[in-house]
C-alpha positions in Angstrom: 27.4 -22.7 13.9 23.7 -22.6 13.7 21.6 -22.5 16.8 17.9 -22.9 16.4 15.0 -23.6 18.7 12.3 -24.2 16.1 9.3 -22.0 16.2 6.0 -22.8 14.5 5.0 -22.0 10.9 8.5 -21.1 9.8 10.3 -21.4 6.5 14.0 -20.9 6.2 15.8 -21.5 2.9 19.5 -20.6 2.5 22.8 -20.9 4.2 22.3 -19.6 7.8 18.9 -18.3 7.0 17.0 -17.8 10.3 19.9 -19.0 12.4 19.7 -17.9 16.1 16.0 -17.0 15.4 13.4 -18.4 17.7 10.4 -16.4 16.5 7.2 -17.9 15.0 5.5 -17.4 11.6 8.7 -16.2 9.9 9.9 -16.7 6.3 13.5 -16.2 5.5 14.9 -16.9 2.0 18.5 -16.2 1.2 21.9 -16.7 2.8 22.1 -15.2 6.3 18.6 -13.7 5.9 16.8 -13.2 9.3 19.8 -14.5 11.3 21.4 -13.1 14.4 25.2 -12.6 14.3 25.1 -12.9 18.1 22.4 -13.7 20.7 19.0 -14.7 19.6 16.2 -13.0 17.6 12.6 -13.5 18.8 10.5 -11.5 16.4 7.4 -13.0 14.9 5.6 -12.6 11.5 8.7 -11.4 9.5 9.5 -12.0 5.9 13.1 -11.5 4.6 14.1 -12.3 1.1 17.7 -11.7 -0.2 21.3 -12.1 1.0 21.5 -10.8 4.6 18.0 -9.3 4.4 16.7 -8.7 7.9 19.9 -9.7 9.5 20.1 -8.7 13.2 16.6 -7.3 13.1 14.5 -8.1 16.1 10.8 -7.1 16.0 7.5 -8.1 14.5 5.7 -7.9 11.2 8.5 -6.7 8.9 8.9 -7.3 5.2 12.4 -6.9 3.8 13.1 -7.8 0.2 16.4 -7.2 -1.5 20.1 -7.6 -1.0 20.8 -6.4 2.6 17.4 -4.9 3.0 17.0 -3.9 6.7 20.5 -5.3 7.4 22.3 -4.2 10.5 26.0 -4.1 9.7 27.0 -3.3 13.3 26.3 -6.9 14.4 24.1 -5.7 17.2 20.4 -6.5 17.4 18.0 -3.6 16.4 14.3 -3.6 17.2 12.1 -2.5 14.3 8.4 -3.2 13.9 5.9 -3.1 11.1 8.2 -1.9 8.4 8.3 -2.6 4.6 11.8 -2.4 3.0 12.1 -3.2 -0.7 15.3 -2.7 -2.6 19.1 -2.8 -2.1 20.1 -1.7 1.4 16.7 -0.1 2.3 16.6 0.8 6.0 20.3 -0.2 6.2 21.5 0.3 9.8 18.2 2.0 10.7 18.0 3.1 14.4 16.6 1.0 17.2 12.9 1.5 17.9 12.1 2.4 14.3 8.5 1.4 13.3 5.7 1.8 10.8 7.9 2.8 7.8 7.8 2.1 4.1 11.1 2.3 2.2 11.3 1.5 -1.5 14.4 2.2 -3.6 18.1 1.6 -3.3 19.3 2.8 0.2 16.0 4.5 1.0 15.8 5.3 4.8 19.3 4.1 5.3 20.1 6.2 8.4 21.3 5.3 11.9 18.6 7.1 13.7 15.2 6.2 15.0 12.6 6.7 12.3 8.8 6.2 12.7 5.7 6.5 10.5 7.7 7.5 7.4 7.4 6.9 3.7 10.5 7.0 1.4 10.1 6.2 -2.3 13.2 6.6 -4.5 16.9 5.8 -4.4 18.5 7.2 -1.3 15.2 9.0 -0.3 15.5 9.8 3.4 19.0 8.5 3.5 21.7 9.5 6.1 19.3 11.6 8.1 20.6 13.1 11.4 19.2 14.4 14.6 20.3 17.5 16.5 17.4 18.7 18.6 14.8 16.0 18.0 14.8 12.5 19.5 13.5 10.8 16.4 12.5 11.5 12.8 8.8 10.9 12.4 5.9 11.5 10.0 8.0 12.2 7.0 7.2 11.7 3.3 10.1 11.6 0.8 9.3 11.1 -2.8 12.0 11.1 -5.5 15.7 10.5 -5.9 17.6 11.7 -2.8 14.6 13.6 -1.4 15.2 14.2 2.2 18.8 13.0 1.9 21.2 14.2 4.7 18.6 16.3 6.5 18.4 17.1 10.2 15.6 17.1 12.7 12.8 16.1 10.3 9.4 15.9 11.9 6.3 15.9 9.7 8.3 16.9 6.6 7.0 16.4 3.1 9.6 16.5 0.3 8.8 15.8 -3.3 11.2 15.8 -6.2 14.8 14.9 -7.0 17.1 16.2 -4.3 14.2 18.0 -2.5 15.4 19.2 0.9 19.0 17.9 0.3 21.3 18.8 3.2 18.6 20.9 5.0 17.8 21.3 8.6 14.2 21.5 9.7 12.9 22.8 13.0 9.2 22.3 12.4 8.4 26.1 12.3 8.2 26.6 8.5 4.4 26.3 8.2 1.4 25.6 10.3 1.5 22.3 12.1 5.2 21.9 11.6 4.9 20.6 8.1 7.4 21.6 5.5 6.8 21.2 1.7 9.4 21.6 -1.0 
């Protein structure tokens, strides 16, 4: 069933688009885009286009375009803010509190950890990142197919090229300022 308390300046097109969403100035186009599987979403200023794009994402000023872009498959609400997700399953199951990210490419930034201020361009760039000693991954730049894929403890890491940094662990001591370049 669809539960909706209408906000202002909203556009919902598609089966269950925007259901259980009470935010304002949102645009959701596509079946189950911008909807909450349980509870209610209150985020404002979001755009989600594509099947299940932005589903279970609470937060403000996000743009998610593509099949399951920024989709949370765990059926629990995740707060993300000011993120751009373009492509199939970009930021899929991204961690709660993630913000200020740009993910472009199939499954770019698809990780279950908190990621902030990160740019990932390329299929699976920044995908399946993990944390061991850090509380979040922040300040990363991943350019190229699978650059930054399956890395651990990435803080201020720059990886350029296909498979750059694949399966590596970073502790922030490689160069001055904690930046690592490959």
